[in-house]
C-alpha positions as MATLAB code, in Angstrom:
seq = 'MSKPEHPTPVSNLPDDDMQATPRALVRAAQRAREIAARTGTPLIISRAGRIIECPVTRRDQAASGTEGSG';
ca = [
    -118.388   -7.396   -9.808;
    -119.313   -3.907   -8.655;
    -117.903   -0.697  -10.077;
    -115.092    0.803   -7.934;
    -115.866    4.000   -6.045;
    -113.013    5.818   -7.772;
    -111.509    4.933  -11.143;
    -108.001    3.490  -11.092;
    -105.501    6.271  -11.741;
    -103.363    6.024  -14.867;
     -99.622    6.679  -15.084;
     -98.402    8.589  -18.131;
     -94.773    7.668  -17.482;
     -93.090    5.410  -20.057;
     -91.502    2.964  -17.582;
     -93.413   -0.357  -17.313;
     -92.978   -0.407  -13.526;
     -94.467    3.070  -13.260;
     -97.386    1.999  -15.449;
     -98.201   -0.754  -12.938;
     -97.853    1.458   -9.849;
    -101.386    2.961   -9.734;
    -103.035   -0.483   -9.864;
    -100.639   -1.776   -7.206;
    -101.549    1.121   -4.908;
    -105.261    0.424   -5.355;
    -104.683   -3.267   -4.493;
    -102.624   -2.303   -1.429;
    -105.356    0.041   -0.192;
    -108.002   -2.655   -0.635;
    -105.851   -5.172    1.234;
    -105.411   -2.668    4.076;
    -109.210   -2.301    4.289;
    -109.650   -6.082    4.385;
    -107.078   -6.494    7.166;
    -108.565   -3.605    9.147;
    -112.040   -5.148    8.907;
    -110.774   -8.580    9.918;
    -108.725   -7.327   12.886;
    -111.108   -4.605   14.051;
    -108.541   -1.833   13.703;
    -109.220    1.550   12.114;
    -107.525    2.753    8.965;
    -105.368    5.824    9.455;
    -105.738    8.054    6.416;
    -104.975   11.589    5.336;
    -107.971   13.507    4.048;
    -107.728   17.174    3.093;
    -104.410   17.411    4.931;
    -105.792   15.982    8.185;
    -104.936   12.593    9.682;
    -108.096   10.708   10.661;
    -109.069    7.245   11.907;
    -111.578    5.483    9.683;
    -113.258    2.457   11.277;
    -113.863   -0.411    8.842;
    -116.212   -3.286    9.598;
    -116.815   -6.613    7.928;
    -120.246   -5.261    7.016;
    -118.529   -2.412    5.084;
    -116.458   -4.993    3.230;
    -119.470   -7.188    2.457;
    -121.438   -4.160    1.190;
    -118.606   -3.232   -1.164;
    -118.435   -6.794   -2.484;
    -114.761   -7.292   -1.590;
    -114.820   -9.626    1.402;
    -112.891  -12.807    0.841;
    -110.859  -11.531   -2.100;
    -107.096  -11.560   -2.050;
];
């Protein structure tokens, strides 16, 4: 398995649900990338305060080693 581009954030809050939130957000983002690649739709993301469309292809997913997971 390849190393993720960004490390999973860590919650310092004491609540168990809040401890699980960062990992859940990472999984949700990955799932959004997989669906975008499969359906040929761009991801809409906010980067540096700007809303941009990010095209995702199956080739991008295969290169990141995540195609077929989930």
